[in-house]
N, C-alpha and C positions, 0 to 999 in steps of 0.2 A: 504493500500500500504506500502511495506517495506521502511524503512527509507532512504535507498540509492538507491532506484529503479530509473532507467532511462528509459524513453520511447521516442522514436523518431518516429513520426507518419506522414507519407506522406510529408517528408521535401524536399523542393526544394530551391535551391539558384541560383539566376541569377545575374551576375555582368554586369552592363551596361557600354559599352565603346562607344567611338565616332564612331567606325566602325560598331560594332554589339553587340548584347547581347550574353554573354558567360554563358552557363548553366554549373555551377560547380557541383551541386548536383541535382539528379532527383529521386523523389519518394523513399526516404530512409526511411525504417521502421526497427527499432531495439527495442528489449525489453530486458533490461539488469537487472537481479536480483541483490539484495544486495550481496556484497562480491565477485562478479565475476571479474576475470581479463580478460579483452578483449583487443586484439590487432587489430588495423586497419592496414591492409597491402595492398600495391599496389604500382605501379610505380609513379614517380613524375607526378603531374598534375591530379591525380585521385580524388582529393578532400578530402584526409584524414585529413589534417590540417584544411580545411574549415569546415568539419563536427565537428571536435574537438572544434574549435572556436565557432561554433553555440551552442554546448552543454555548453561551458563555458559562453555563453552570450555575447561574444565580437562582433559577427557578426550574427545578427538574420536571420532566414530563410526568403526567399521571400514568401513562403507559407508553410503550414504544422505547426506542433506544437512539442515542446520538453518539457517534464516535468522531473524534478529532485527533488527527495525527496518529491514527491507528488504535487509540485508546478510548474506552467507554467514558463518556462525560458523566462524572458524579459530583462535580463542583467546579469552581474556577480553577484554571490551570495556566502555567506559564506559556504554553503554546498558543494561547488565545488572549490577545490584548483588546481592551474595550475602550472606545472613545464615545463619550456621552455628549448630548446637546448642551448640558449645563457646565461644561468645561472641567469640573471636578478637580480644581487646583487648590493647593494649600495657600491660603491668603497671606500667611506669615512668612512664606518662603519666596525668595527671588525666583526669577525665571530659571536661572542656572541650577538652583537648589531643587526646584520642582522636577526638572528633568533628571537630575542625579539621584533623586530619592530612591527609586526602585533598585538602582545599581548598588547603592549603599546598603540597602536591606539584604541584597544578595551577597554582600561581603566582598565585592570586587575591589581590587587594589586602587588606591587613590589616583595613581598615574593613569591607569586604564580608564577610570571614571572621567577624569579631566579630558582625556583624548576623545572619548566617545561623546561627551557633552559638547565639546567644541565642534566636533563633526556635525552633530545634529543642529546646533545653533546656526552653523553655516548653511546647512541643507535647507532649513526652513526660514532663512533670512531673519534670524533672531539675534545675531551676534551683538548688535548695537543695543540690545534690550536685556542683556543677560543679568544685569544688576537691578532691573525694575521689579516691582511687585505686581501681582495680578490686577490690583485696583487701578494701577497706572496704565493699563493696556486697553486697547480697543477689543471688542468682541472677537474680531478676526485674529488678532494677535494672541489672545488667550487660547483660541482653538488651535493655533499653531503650536503653542506650548503643550497643550494636551496631547496632540498628535506626536510631538517629539518625545514626550514622556513614555508613550506606548512604544514608539520605535526604539527607544533606549533599551527596552527589555528584549528586543530582537525576536519577538513572537512571530512565527511564520504565518499566523492567522490574525487579521485585524477585523474586529467587529465594531461597526459604527452605527449608532442610533441617532439618525437625523442630526449629524454633527454640524451642518451648516444651516439648519432650519431657522435660527434666530438672527441670521446675518442679512445685511442689505444685499441687493442683487449684484453689485459690482464686487464686493468682498467675497461673496459666495462663489462667483465665477473664478476669481483669482485663486481661491482655495481649492476649487475643483481641479483647476489646471495643476496646482502644486501636488495634489493627491495623485493625479494621473502620472505625473513625472516620477514621484516617489514609488508608486506601484510598478511602473515600468523598470525602474532602476533596481529595486529590491526584490521584485518577484513575489510579493506577498499575495496570499489569498485573502480577498476582502469580501465581507458580507455587509452591505450598506442599506440601512432602512431609510426610506424616503416616502413622502406622499406627493412629491413633485415629479410629474411625468417627464418634463424636460430634463430634469437633473438625472433621472434614471437612464434616459436615452444617451445623454452626454457622457455618462461615466461607464456604463456597464457593458460587459461581454454578454450578459444574460440577465433578463428581467423576469422575476417570479411574481406574477400578479395573484394576490390573495383575495378570497371572498370575504364579505362581511360575516360576522360571527354566525356559526362557528367557522373559524379561519381554516380554509382549505386552499390548495393550489388550484386556481382557476385557469391560468395559462402559464406556461414556462417557455419564454421566447428568447432565442439566440439573436443578439444584435450584431448584424454583419456589416454595419456601416464602417467605412474606413475612418481611422483617427488621424488628426484631430477632427471632431465632428462639427459641422456647421448647422446650428439650429434654424438657419434660414433655408437650408437645402430641401428640395422636394421630397427626397427619401426620408429625411428626418421628420418632416411634417406628416408624411403618410403614416409612419409608425406612431407618431404622436396622436393622430386621429384614432387609429386602431386601439391604442392603449386607453385613450380618453373614453372611448365607448365602453370598454371593459370595466373601467373604474366607475363610470357613471352608473352602469347597471347595478353595481354593488351599493353605491350611495343611495340609489332609488330604493333598493331593497331595505336598506337601513331606515330610510324615511318611512316606508310602509310599515315596518315593524314598530317604529315609535308611535305612529298613528294608531295602530291596532292596540298596542299596550295602553295608550292614553284612553282609548274608547272603553277598554275593559275596566280601567280604574274609575 
């Protein structure tokens, strides 16, 4: 099995509440080869983040199995690095210290830590900001630090939960391009959650469209457009229309469910 291979086999996730059991994921099956960039796409409530958290080992499936790097996922592991939308930085640490934190926990020699951190600062255009604290950075810069901190641990798999969702359009596009450059250079396997159809097409080798609850795989689409992709191109927009229709169907189903439940109440 390839070093960064991920398999999701018959995964179900049920959340128990006082009123009823909520089926968040139902019979999810995915096979992700090493080095692939996969986007999970769908409306709110379709289980994208739940599936990502299951792969990360934060919320284990109710049934089924997930393997990463050839090992059964039973909790978080060093082969899977997670980047959140909320940056998750230590506010009392500088940029440099935030990136170094995981390496220090691993017990790496200080000279190695310094070399690795300097390399990542340069890679993500953070060298001039290494002594700043998170509060002094823009949202885009904070997310660069969060990505650098995950890259420092050299995890072959990167899990990203709407990491650019809170950013303005220009910053978002700049970071998308940075991520594609890093992915091409470091050959990471990336699973990236988004609700933006354009972002999914711009980034992914493969787009997994999920249904509204219970979350299942509605469509699994290989994106064969050449890189770098032009959002104004006819082929890009044809795929955008196709995906828009798939997502809209699920949003409408969500709306009908809410109306039905409101009528019952």
